[in-house]
N, C-alpha and C positions, 0 to 999 in steps of 0.2 A: 615936600616929600623927601628930597635929598637930605635935607637938614635932619629930618626925623630919623632916617637911616643912619647917618653919622653918629647922632646922639645914641641910638640903639647899639651901634657897634662899640662906641666908647663905653657904654654902660656894661657890656659884657667883657670887653678886652682889658680894661684897666684893672679889675680885680684879679684877672688871670695873670696879667704882667706883674702885679705886685707880689704874687706868689710863685713866680717863675722859678724854675729850678736853677741853681747856681753851683759851680764847682770852685773849690779852693785848692791852691797848691802851695806847699811849703817852699818858700824861696831860699831861705837861709836859716841856719840854727846854731846856737851855741848852748850845749848842755854841759854843766859843770858840777861834778859830784865833789863832795868834801868829806874827808876822813880825818878824825882827830885822834891822837895818841898823846900821852903825857910828854913825849919826847919831841913831837913834831906834828905839823898839820900838812896835809897833802890834798891837792886838787887834781882831778882828772877831767880832761876836756875833750868833747867830741863835737865836730862840725858835720858829721855824717848822717844826721837824722833825715829821713824822708817822710812826707806826709801828704795826705789828700783829705779833702773835705767835700761832703755832698750835702746840699740843702734842697729839700723838697717840701712844698706846702708849708714853709715857714719853720721847719725843724731841720736842724743840721747835725750830721754825725762826722766826726773827725777821727782819723787813724794816723798815728805817728809811730815810726819804728827806727831804731838805731842799733847797729851791731855793737855788741858788748866789747869786742876787741878794738873798736874805733876810739876808745877813751884812752887818752895819752896823759900820764902824769909826769913825763920827763924822765922816768926811770923804767927802762924796758924790763928789768928784773921784777920790779914792783907790779908793773902791768901784767906780767905773766902770772904772778901770784894772785892778782885780783881776778883773772880769768878763771883760775883753779878754784878760788874760794867761792865764786859766784856761779860755778857750774856752767861757764860760758861755752864749753865744748858741747854739752848736751842741749843748752838753751842759749843759742848764739845771738838772740835779739832781745832788746827791751822794746815792749810794745805798749803804747798808751792809747786808750779809746775814751772818747767823751762825746756827749751830746748837749746841745743847747738850742734854745729858740733863735732863729735868725735875728730877731729883734734885739738880742743881747750883744750883737757884734757892732760895738760902738766905742767911741773914746770914753774911758773911765775904767772902773773896776768891775770885773765879773767874777762870780764864784763858780769855778768849774768843778763838776764831779768827774774825777779821773778814775779809770780802771787801769792799773799798771801791772803788766806781766813781766816778771824778771826772775831769773834763776829758778824757773819752774813753778813759781808761785804767783798768786794774783793778790793785790792789795788795792784798797779804795781810799781816795783822799778827796777832800773838799779844799780847793786851793783858790785863794784870791789872786787873780792875774790883773795886771795893769794892761790896758789896751789903748792903742793909739791909732786911729785911722788916718791914713794919708793917701787919698785918692782910692785906688783899688787895692792898696796894701794895708794890712793890719799888723802892727808890731805888738807882740805879747811878751810880757815878762813876769816872772814870779818864782817862788821856790816851792818845790815839792818836799814836804817833811818826812822823807823816807827813813826807815830804820832797818838795820840788819834783821831784827826780830820779824819784821813784816814779811820777809822773804825766807825766813828759816835759814839764814846764813850764819854759820859759826864764825864769831869775830876772830879775824886773824890777829896774831900777837907779834910783838917785837920785844925781845928780851923777857919772855914769859908774861908780858903785860898786854892784854887785849886791847884793840882799838875801841873807841866809844861806840855805842849802839847807833847813834844818829849819823846818817849819811844823806844830808839834804842835797837836793839837786836844783841848782839854779837854771832856770829856762829863759832863753831869749830867742824868740822866733819871729820871722817875718812871713806872713801868709799873703798870697795874691788871689784876688777874686778874678776868675776867668770869664 
């Protein structure tokens, strides 16, 4: 009798445990944008992104946000101009949202559908990310192929020559399952 009760409990508890809700927190991040001009190449880096993930019934939703002013190119004058060009005063955050099945969180490559809000505009990208699971942590890296046109940003110019349209953003993040 007791054995039958235990088997019955396992029959109902195990499927529920497999679909248990889980939380993810962004532990560390490096976001690097690149800007090219015929005279030079510039990178701006931010380590200020924050993020949360929520998985319910096998489906996960993630939200990541970084202040536009947190990107540092090593030239405060250039960074101020970047804030102006990207309308950082009106839209101070870069926000990324994505959804994925929890079963896709594993070592290997995952194609993420990203919704990126920046400079008052929203763009969508499908980005292959490399994932590496280490215990409760997942390291994620890839490049978002953003362009100025995607966000209706007028290309800044130097000596009357505008920068190139492409502003790829390299992503390197570590997430922890709580």
